[in-house]
C-alpha positions as CSV (number, residue, x, y, z in Angstrom):
1,X,6.0,-25.9,-15.5
2,X,5.2,-28.3,-12.4
3,X,5.7,-27.9,-8.8
4,X,4.8,-30.0,-5.9
5,X,2.7,-29.2,-2.7
6,X,4.5,-30.5,0.4
7,X,3.1,-31.6,3.5
8,X,2.6,-28.0,4.9
9,X,0.5,-27.5,2.1
10,X,3.4,-25.1,0.9
11,X,4.2,-24.7,-3.1
12,X,7.2,-23.0,-4.9
13,X,6.3,-20.5,-7.6
14,X,8.9,-21.3,-10.1
15,X,12.0,-18.9,-10.5
16,X,10.6,-18.5,-14.2
17,X,7.4,-17.7,-13.2
18,X,8.4,-15.1,-10.2
19,X,10.8,-13.4,-12.8
20,X,8.3,-12.8,-15.6
21,X,5.6,-11.6,-12.6
22,X,7.4,-8.9,-10.8
23,X,6.8,-11.5,-7.7
24,X,9.5,-10.6,-4.6
25,X,9.8,-11.8,-1.3
26,X,7.5,-11.1,1.1
27,X,5.0,-9.6,-1.3
28,X,1.8,-10.9,-0.3
29,X,-0.3,-12.8,-2.8
30,X,-4.4,-13.1,-2.9
31,X,-5.3,-17.2,-3.9
32,X,-8.9,-17.7,-4.6
33,X,-10.8,-20.2,-6.9
34,X,-12.2,-19.7,-10.3
35,X,-14.0,-22.6,-12.2
36,X,-11.9,-25.4,-10.6
37,X,-8.4,-23.4,-10.9
38,X,-6.6,-22.1,-8.0
39,X,-6.3,-18.2,-8.8
40,X,-3.3,-16.3,-7.4
41,X,-3.0,-12.4,-7.3
42,X,-0.5,-10.2,-6.6
43,X,-2.1,-7.4,-3.8
44,X,-1.7,-3.9,-4.5
45,X,0.8,-2.2,-2.2
46,X,-0.6,1.3,-1.0
47,X,0.3,4.4,-1.7
48,X,2.7,5.7,0.6
49,X,1.3,9.2,0.4
50,X,-2.3,7.5,1.4
51,X,-0.9,5.4,4.0
52,X,0.3,9.0,6.4
53,X,-2.3,10.8,4.5
54,X,-4.7,12.6,7.9
55,X,-2.1,11.2,10.1
56,X,-1.3,15.2,11.5
57,X,-2.8,17.9,12.8
58,X,-2.6,22.1,12.5
59,X,-4.6,23.0,15.3
60,X,-5.7,25.8,13.5
61,X,-8.0,26.7,10.2
62,X,-6.4,26.5,7.1
63,X,-7.5,29.9,6.2
64,X,-5.9,30.6,9.7
65,X,-2.2,28.7,8.9
66,X,-2.2,30.1,4.9
67,X,-2.5,33.8,6.5
68,X,0.6,32.5,9.3
69,X,2.5,31.2,6.4
70,X,2.1,34.5,4.3
71,X,3.4,36.6,7.4
72,X,-0.4,38.3,7.8
73,X,-2.0,38.2,11.1
74,X,-4.5,35.8,11.8
75,X,-8.4,36.7,14.0
76,X,-6.4,37.1,17.0
77,X,-3.5,39.5,16.1
78,X,-1.3,36.3,16.4
79,X,1.1,36.1,13.6
């Protein structure tokens, strides 16, 4: 398949290749040169859990939180 480079340096990836490779609008591609060839690779999306991991704070130790969840008073007598 052939395509042309625009004056702005833009290239349209043929639809058949986009469909076969699962390239969707808004997806990020990484370009690099290898042996005189231009290579485009999809950038792996971050796992949604990894994006939010560690943003919340409990203000208690894990042991105190588990005691509270189990209905046992913590070290200072609070529930």
